[in-house]
C-alpha positions as CSV (number, residue, x, y, z in Angstrom):
1,X,15.8,-33.1,52.3
2,X,16.5,-29.5,51.6
3,X,13.8,-27.5,50.0
4,X,14.8,-25.7,46.6
5,X,15.8,-22.1,46.9
6,X,13.0,-19.8,45.8
7,X,15.3,-17.6,43.7
8,X,16.6,-20.6,41.8
9,X,13.3,-22.4,41.0
10,X,12.8,-23.5,37.5
11,X,9.3,-21.7,37.4
12,X,10.8,-18.3,38.4
13,X,13.7,-18.7,35.9
14,X,11.3,-19.4,33.1
15,X,9.0,-16.5,33.9
16,X,12.0,-14.2,34.2
17,X,13.2,-15.4,30.9
18,X,9.8,-14.7,29.3
19,X,9.7,-11.2,30.6
20,X,13.1,-10.6,29.6
21,X,12.3,-11.7,25.9
22,X,9.1,-9.4,26.0
23,X,10.8,-6.3,27.3
24,X,13.9,-6.4,25.1
25,X,11.6,-7.1,22.0
26,X,9.3,-4.1,23.0
27,X,12.4,-1.9,23.3
28,X,13.9,-3.1,20.0
29,X,10.5,-2.2,18.3
30,X,10.8,1.3,19.9
31,X,14.3,1.7,18.4
32,X,13.2,0.6,14.9
33,X,10.0,2.7,15.1
34,X,11.7,5.7,13.2
35,X,12.8,3.5,10.5
36,X,9.7,1.2,10.4
37,X,8.9,2.3,6.8
38,X,12.5,1.3,5.5
39,X,12.5,-2.0,7.4
40,X,8.9,-3.0,6.2
41,X,9.7,-2.3,2.7
42,X,13.0,-4.0,2.8
43,X,11.1,-7.0,4.1
44,X,8.4,-6.8,1.4
45,X,10.6,-6.2,-1.5
46,X,12.9,-9.2,-0.2
47,X,9.8,-11.4,0.0
48,X,8.6,-10.5,-3.6
49,X,12.0,-10.9,-5.2
50,X,13.0,-14.1,-3.2
51,X,12.3,-16.5,-6.1
52,X,14.6,-14.2,-8.4
53,X,17.2,-14.4,-5.6
54,X,17.1,-18.3,-5.5
55,X,17.5,-18.4,-9.4
56,X,20.4,-16.0,-9.2
57,X,22.0,-18.2,-6.6
58,X,22.2,-21.0,-9.0
59,X,23.5,-18.9,-11.7
60,X,26.3,-17.6,-9.3
61,X,27.1,-21.2,-8.3
62,X,25.9,-21.0,-4.6
63,X,27.5,-17.6,-3.8
64,X,24.6,-15.9,-2.1
65,X,26.4,-12.6,-1.6
66,X,27.1,-12.1,-5.4
67,X,23.6,-13.3,-6.2
68,X,22.0,-10.8,-3.6
69,X,24.0,-7.9,-5.1
70,X,23.0,-8.8,-8.8
71,X,19.3,-9.1,-7.6
72,X,19.6,-5.8,-5.9
73,X,20.9,-4.3,-9.1
74,X,18.0,-5.7,-11.0
75,X,15.5,-4.3,-8.4
76,X,17.1,-0.9,-8.7
77,X,17.2,-0.8,-12.5
78,X,13.7,-2.4,-13.2
79,X,11.6,-1.0,-10.4
80,X,13.1,1.9,-8.3
81,X,14.7,3.8,-11.3
82,X,11.5,3.8,-13.5
83,X,9.5,4.8,-10.5
84,X,11.6,7.8,-9.7
85,X,11.5,8.9,-13.4
86,X,7.6,8.5,-13.2
87,X,7.4,10.5,-10.2
88,X,9.6,13.2,-11.6
89,X,7.4,13.3,-14.6
90,X,4.2,13.7,-12.5
91,X,5.6,16.3,-10.4
92,X,6.7,18.3,-13.5
93,X,3.2,17.9,-15.0
94,X,1.6,18.7,-11.7
95,X,3.6,21.9,-11.3
96,X,2.7,22.9,-14.9
97,X,-1.0,22.3,-14.3
98,X,-0.9,24.4,-11.1
99,X,0.7,27.4,-13.2
100,X,-1.9,27.1,-15.8
101,X,-4.5,27.0,-13.2
102,X,-3.2,29.9,-11.3
103,X,-2.6,32.1,-14.4
104,X,-6.3,31.4,-15.7
105,X,-5.3,29.3,-18.7
106,X,-7.4,26.5,-17.2
107,X,-10.7,27.9,-16.3
108,X,-12.4,25.3,-14.1
109,X,-15.1,27.8,-13.2
110,X,-16.1,28.1,-16.9
111,X,-16.0,24.3,-17.4
112,X,-17.9,23.4,-14.3
113,X,-20.5,26.2,-14.5
114,X,-21.8,24.6,-17.7
115,X,-22.3,21.4,-15.6
116,X,-24.0,23.3,-12.9
117,X,-26.4,25.0,-15.3
118,X,-27.6,21.6,-16.5
119,X,-28.5,20.4,-13.1
120,X,-32.0,20.6,-11.7
121,X,-33.2,23.8,-10.0
122,X,-33.3,22.2,-6.5
123,X,-29.7,21.1,-6.8
124,X,-28.6,24.6,-7.8
125,X,-30.5,26.1,-4.8
126,X,-28.6,23.6,-2.5
127,X,-25.3,24.6,-4.0
128,X,-26.2,28.3,-3.5
129,X,-26.7,27.8,0.2
130,X,-23.2,26.4,0.6
131,X,-21.8,29.1,-1.7
132,X,-20.7,26.4,-4.2
133,X,-22.6,27.6,-7.2
134,X,-20.3,30.5,-7.9
135,X,-17.3,28.6,-9.3
136,X,-15.6,31.6,-10.4
137,X,-15.3,32.6,-6.7
138,X,-14.6,29.2,-5.6
139,X,-11.6,29.0,-8.1
140,X,-10.2,32.3,-6.7
141,X,-10.4,30.8,-3.3
142,X,-8.5,27.8,-4.4
143,X,-5.8,29.8,-6.1
144,X,-5.4,31.9,-2.9
145,X,-5.4,28.7,-0.7
146,X,-2.5,27.3,-3.1
147,X,-0.6,30.5,-2.8
148,X,-0.8,30.5,0.9
149,X,0.1,26.9,0.9
150,X,3.1,27.7,-1.3
151,X,4.2,30.5,1.0
152,X,4.0,28.1,4.0
153,X,6.1,25.6,2.1
154,X,8.7,28.2,1.3
155,X,8.9,29.5,4.9
156,X,9.4,25.8,6.1
157,X,12.2,25.1,3.8
158,X,14.4,23.8,6.7
159,X,11.7,21.2,7.6
160,X,11.4,20.2,4.0
161,X,15.2,19.8,3.9
162,X,15.0,17.7,7.0
163,X,12.3,15.5,5.6
164,X,14.5,15.1,2.3
165,X,17.3,14.0,4.3
166,X,15.1,11.6,6.3
167,X,13.9,10.0,3.1
168,X,17.5,9.6,1.9
169,X,18.6,7.9,5.2
170,X,15.5,5.7,5.0
171,X,16.2,4.8,1.3
172,X,19.7,4.0,2.2
173,X,18.8,1.9,5.2
174,X,16.2,0.1,3.0
175,X,18.7,-0.9,0.3
176,X,21.5,-1.8,2.9
177,X,18.9,-4.0,4.8
178,X,17.4,-5.5,1.6
179,X,20.8,-6.9,0.5
180,X,21.2,-8.7,3.6
181,X,17.5,-10.0,3.5
182,X,18.0,-11.3,0.1
183,X,21.3,-12.9,1.1
184,X,20.3,-14.5,4.4
185,X,16.6,-14.8,3.9
186,X,16.3,-18.6,4.0
187,X,18.5,-18.8,7.0
188,X,16.7,-16.0,8.9
189,X,13.3,-17.9,8.1
190,X,14.8,-21.2,9.6
191,X,15.9,-19.2,12.8
192,X,12.4,-17.6,13.0
193,X,10.6,-21.1,12.8
194,X,12.9,-22.4,15.6
195,X,12.5,-19.3,17.9
196,X,8.8,-18.9,17.7
197,X,7.1,-20.5,20.8
198,X,4.8,-22.7,18.5
199,X,4.9,-26.1,17.1
200,X,7.4,-26.1,13.9
201,X,4.5,-26.9,11.6
202,X,2.4,-24.1,12.9
203,X,5.3,-21.6,12.7
204,X,6.2,-22.6,9.2
205,X,2.4,-22.3,8.1
206,X,2.3,-18.7,9.6
207,X,5.5,-17.6,7.8
208,X,4.4,-19.1,4.5
209,X,1.0,-17.2,4.7
210,X,2.8,-14.1,5.6
211,X,5.1,-14.4,2.5
212,X,2.1,-15.4,0.4
213,X,0.1,-12.4,1.4
214,X,3.0,-9.9,1.0
215,X,4.0,-11.3,-2.4
216,X,0.6,-11.3,-3.7
217,X,-0.5,-7.9,-2.2
218,X,2.5,-6.0,-3.5
219,X,2.6,-7.6,-6.9
220,X,-1.0,-7.5,-7.3
221,X,-1.6,-3.8,-6.2
222,X,1.4,-2.6,-8.1
223,X,0.4,-4.2,-11.4
224,X,-3.3,-3.1,-11.0
225,X,-2.2,0.4,-10.2
226,X,0.1,0.5,-13.2
227,X,-2.7,-0.8,-15.4
228,X,-5.2,1.5,-14.0
229,X,-3.0,4.6,-14.4
230,X,-1.9,3.6,-18.0
231,X,-5.4,3.0,-19.2
232,X,-6.7,6.1,-17.5
233,X,-4.0,8.1,-18.9
234,X,-4.5,6.9,-22.3
235,X,-8.2,7.7,-22.2
236,X,-7.5,11.4,-21.0
237,X,-4.8,11.9,-23.5
238,X,-7.1,10.7,-26.3
239,X,-10.0,13.1,-25.2
240,X,-7.4,15.9,-24.9
241,X,-7.8,16.5,-21.3
242,X,-4.9,18.5,-19.7
243,X,-2.5,16.5,-17.6
244,X,-3.0,12.9,-18.6
245,X,0.1,11.7,-16.9
246,X,-1.0,13.6,-13.7
247,X,-4.4,12.2,-13.7
248,X,-3.3,8.8,-14.5
249,X,-0.9,8.8,-11.5
250,X,-3.8,9.8,-9.3
251,X,-5.8,7.0,-10.6
252,X,-3.0,4.6,-10.0
253,X,-2.7,5.8,-6.4
254,X,-6.5,5.6,-5.9
255,X,-6.6,2.0,-7.4
256,X,-5.0,0.9,-4.1
257,X,-8.6,1.2,-2.8
258,X,-10.5,-1.9,-3.8
259,X,-14.1,-1.5,-5.5
260,X,-13.7,2.2,-6.0
261,X,-10.3,3.3,-7.2
262,X,-9.9,5.0,-10.5
263,X,-13.7,5.7,-10.8
264,X,-13.2,8.7,-8.5
265,X,-11.3,10.4,-11.2
266,X,-12.7,9.3,-14.5
267,X,-16.3,9.4,-13.1
268,X,-16.6,13.1,-12.5
269,X,-14.9,14.0,-15.8
270,X,-17.5,11.7,-17.6
271,X,-20.3,13.6,-15.9
272,X,-18.8,16.8,-16.9
273,X,-18.5,15.9,-20.5
274,X,-22.0,14.6,-20.4
275,X,-23.4,17.9,-18.8
276,X,-21.6,20.0,-21.4
277,X,-23.0,18.3,-24.5
278,X,-20.1,16.1,-25.3
279,X,-22.2,12.9,-25.4
280,X,-20.1,10.7,-27.5
281,X,-16.9,11.6,-25.5
282,X,-18.7,11.0,-22.2
283,X,-20.2,7.7,-23.1
284,X,-16.9,6.6,-24.6
285,X,-15.2,7.5,-21.4
286,X,-17.8,5.7,-19.2
287,X,-17.6,2.5,-21.4
288,X,-13.8,2.6,-21.3
289,X,-13.8,3.1,-17.4
290,X,-16.4,0.6,-16.7
291,X,-15.6,-2.1,-19.1
292,X,-12.0,-1.7,-19.7
293,X,-10.6,-0.4,-16.4
294,X,-13.1,-2.0,-14.2
295,X,-12.5,-5.3,-16.0
296,X,-8.8,-5.1,-15.5
297,X,-9.3,-4.7,-11.8
298,X,-11.8,-7.5,-11.7
299,X,-9.7,-9.8,-13.6
300,X,-6.2,-9.0,-12.3
301,X,-6.9,-8.3,-8.5
302,X,-8.5,-11.8,-7.8
303,X,-5.7,-13.5,-9.7
304,X,-2.7,-11.6,-8.1
305,X,-4.1,-11.1,-4.8
306,X,-7.3,-13.0,-3.7
307,X,-6.2,-16.2,-5.2
308,X,-2.8,-16.6,-3.5
309,X,-4.1,-15.0,-0.3
310,X,-7.1,-17.1,-0.2
311,X,-8.8,-14.0,1.3
312,X,-12.6,-13.1,0.4
313,X,-12.7,-9.9,-1.6
314,X,-14.8,-8.2,1.1
315,X,-12.2,-8.9,3.6
316,X,-9.4,-7.6,1.3
317,X,-11.4,-4.4,0.9
318,X,-11.8,-3.8,4.6
319,X,-8.3,-4.8,5.5
320,X,-6.8,-2.5,2.8
321,X,-8.9,0.5,3.8
322,X,-8.2,0.0,7.5
323,X,-4.5,-0.5,6.9
324,X,-4.5,2.7,4.9
325,X,-6.1,4.7,7.6
326,X,-3.8,3.2,10.4
327,X,-0.4,2.8,8.7
328,X,-0.6,5.2,5.9
329,X,0.8,3.9,2.5
330,X,2.4,0.9,4.1
331,X,-1.3,-0.2,5.1
332,X,-2.0,-1.4,1.8
333,X,0.3,-4.4,2.4
334,X,0.1,-4.5,6.3
335,X,-3.7,-4.5,6.5
336,X,-4.2,-7.7,4.4
337,X,-1.3,-9.4,6.1
338,X,-2.8,-8.9,9.6
339,X,-6.1,-10.1,8.1
340,X,-4.4,-13.3,6.7
341,X,-2.5,-14.0,9.8
342,X,-5.7,-13.5,11.9
343,X,-7.4,-16.0,9.9
344,X,-4.5,-18.5,10.0
345,X,-4.0,-18.1,13.7
346,X,-7.6,-18.8,14.6
347,X,-7.5,-21.8,12.2
348,X,-4.4,-23.2,13.9
349,X,-6.0,-22.5,17.4
350,X,-9.3,-24.5,16.3
351,X,-7.2,-27.4,14.9
352,X,-5.1,-27.7,18.1
353,X,-8.5,-27.6,20.2
354,X,-9.6,-30.6,18.0
355,X,-6.4,-32.3,18.5
356,X,-6.8,-32.2,22.4
357,X,-7.8,-35.5,24.1
358,X,-11.2,-35.6,25.5
359,X,-11.6,-35.2,29.3
360,X,-12.2,-38.1,31.4
361,X,-15.8,-37.9,32.9
362,X,-14.5,-39.5,36.0
363,X,-12.1,-36.7,36.6
364,X,-14.9,-34.2,36.1
365,X,-16.9,-35.9,38.8
366,X,-14.2,-35.6,41.5
């Protein structure tokens, strides 16, 4: 009886196939790395609007291509176009605020000097040690720093142009990929369930949890950010504070950080109003921020994020902060997704351990 050839043994072939899959997958990830943001957001948006896509398929009588095209138009008109207009408005107001700050129309030194004068003596002494009490000089330093920054930006116009071109390319890739993900999303999900080296029920559970976390996190954070920004902008407009749209946008961005969020903006403004004698306005802003803006966060975020993801609030906070620090803006979705997959993977592992048959004591004695 001839022995099997070592190079044709099934074990060696299986190991070679596994290594081949790992190597080409790693190389493909390297190829996609420059477009990781575009690919990630195409996947996120496709998951969020998957239910709309399926309803559109029924309207289009099963023609998934036309349904994907219609869904893509809805996304562009209802989400991307308003976001671009809002970003343009924020940029315009930010530029106007900087010009007024540079020309001296906005005297931050005069405003905050009143607040410093109201502080205890030991606090003012500590500020003097760090040269923070002379706010007029501090404002001049800020203006000089901004001027130098603008000169640097002007001198790097080529770099900025290249960044704009990269953004345009990434945006086009995202829209192009989004169309095919909307059209073929269900088929791709079935292929992934068959390809993952897990039991089909485990693969389906992981993918379902991934979709639930992405859908809840994107919708939840987007809605919470819009509500925070709108409420904060409304309060600043009512109080006559310069740049309400700009500060509302800042509060919307900061609301991505759970448990802190917009208070980083309206809190210092309320303290300034309180220290300058505007007691009624300060108390009104504190009440609005704590009761209305804070309640909106406490009510909406568990409903839109925590309830669907089944993640504790503290885990959502840690995962969001960690994701933002590692992955940038994409991290507010990637962080909770990794945390949810981590919990599901360990739960599946524990369940698989319990399903294993107990060892025979007689085999242990051998």
